[in-house]
N, C-alpha and C positions, 0 to 999 in steps of 0.2 A: 704303059702308063707313065706319064710324066713324073719326074721327081716331085714336082709341086703338088701332084695329085695323090701322093701316098696318104694312107689313113693316119690320123693323129688320134691317139688314145687319150681320153680324159678319165677322171674318176667315175663319171656317170654316163658317158656317151662316147661315141666314136665320131670324129669328123671324117667323112668319107666322100669320095667323088660322087657327084650327082649321077643318077641313072634314069633312063626313060620311064621306068616304073614309078618314079617319084611324082610324076605329073599330076596324078589325082589329088594327092595331099597338098602339093604346092598350089594347085588351082584353088582348092578349098581355102587355103590361108590367104592367097593373093586376092581372092574375092571379098575378103573381110575388110570393110572400110577402115577399121582400126589399124590394120597392118598397112594397107595402101597409103593412108594419110601420114604415116611416119616415114615414108620413103620418098625419094625424088622421082622414081621411075615407074612405080606400079600404078596403072590407071584404075579409077573406080567410077562407074561400074566396070568390071573386068570384061573387055570385049573378047569374042571368040578368037582363038589363036594367040592371045597375049602370053599365056604360060609357055606355049611351044616356042615362041620367039625368045622369051627370057631364057629358057633352058637351052636353046640352040647355041647361044654364045658360049655356054659352059661345056656342052657335050662334044664340041670339036676340039682338036688338039691346038689350043690357042692359049699360050701362057699369058697373053695380055689380060685375059679375063679368067680367073680361077675361082671356083666356088666349091665349098664343102657342105654337105648336108649334115646337120646335127642329128645323129641317129642313136636313140637309146634303146633300140629293140633288143639288143643282147643284154640289157640291164632290166628288162621287164617294162620298158617304156615305149613310147611311140617311135615309129620308124623315121618320121620326119618331125623334129621339134622346131626346126627353123633352118636358115641358110646363113653362112658366113662366107664372105668373098674378099678377094684382093684384086683390085684393078691396077695392073702394073703401069707405072709412069716411066719417065726416063731417070737416069742417074741413080739407079738402085732404090727407087722409091715406089711405093704402092699406096693406094687408098683402100682402107678397110670399110666394109659395109656388112650389116647383119640385120636380121629380123628374127623374131621368135614368135611362135603361135601364141595367140592371146591366152590360151589356157595355161601356158607355161610362163607367163609374165611374173616377175618378182620371185622366181624360183632359183636364180643364180645360173641358169643355163647359158645366158648370153655372156656373162662374166667368165664362166668356165671356158667357153669356146674361144673368146678373145684372148684370154691368158694362154691357152694351149697353142693357138695359132701363132701368136707373137713369139712364144718360147720356141716353137718349132722353126719359125722363120723359113718356110719352105722355098720362098723365092729369093732368099739370101739378100733381103732388103737392108739398106742402111737406115732408111727412114720409112715409117708408116704414118700416114695422115688419116684422120677421121673427122667427120663432121656430123652433127646431130641437130635436129630442130630444137629451138629453145623451149618449145612447149613439151619437150620430152626429156626432162631432167634425169629420169631413170637410165636412159641410154647414155647420157653424159657421164653418169656415175660409173657405168660399165667401163668407159675409156679411162677415166681418172683412176679407177681402182686397178687398172692394168698398167699404170705408170705413164699414161699419156699426159702431156703438158698442154695447158690451154694456150692457144695462139691468138685468138681474137674472134670478133663477131664478123659475120658475113650474111649472105642470103643465098638461097637456092630455090629453084622452081620445083614445085611439087605438082606432078601431073594429076594426082587424085584430087588435090585441092584447087587446081587450076589457078595457082597464085604463087608469088614469091613468098618464101617463109624465112624468117630470121634463123640463123644457125650459129652454133659455136663450133669452132675449128680447133682440132687437137693434133699433136705431133708426138711421136715416140721414136727416139733415136735408138738404134740397135748396134751392138758390137762396138 
């Protein structure tokens, strides 16, 4: 197991490496239009094979794309609450991404996961970037509550929306 893929303990869940057995719940959540439309890459409706393709980039030994499942099963919760990922860039930088199952929205799980991942800094980043759609202020609060600073406005293409969507971009300097 890569150092980046070690489990990260939080008060209410474990961030753990993705496993093939997660496919069913990930498919269920990816198929939810509310989840897909808050990401750049999840299509809606979800075509056959999309989950396997998504999971494939994280199940191989590839530090460029690293993801953790938010797993609360040892705390009496769901085995998959959501996903948090780091896409490695150059010069010690990564971009953070995350989604949480709609039933878990506004419960603090995304904030808890982002705080834990940033504190653990498994890829030894100097900087972590994040961007969120401007119509998702809850996700923006997750980043600002974790100490990310606002950088500016931009836009990103959302596959589910089939359109460019206005974003807010954030930065967190580490160490």
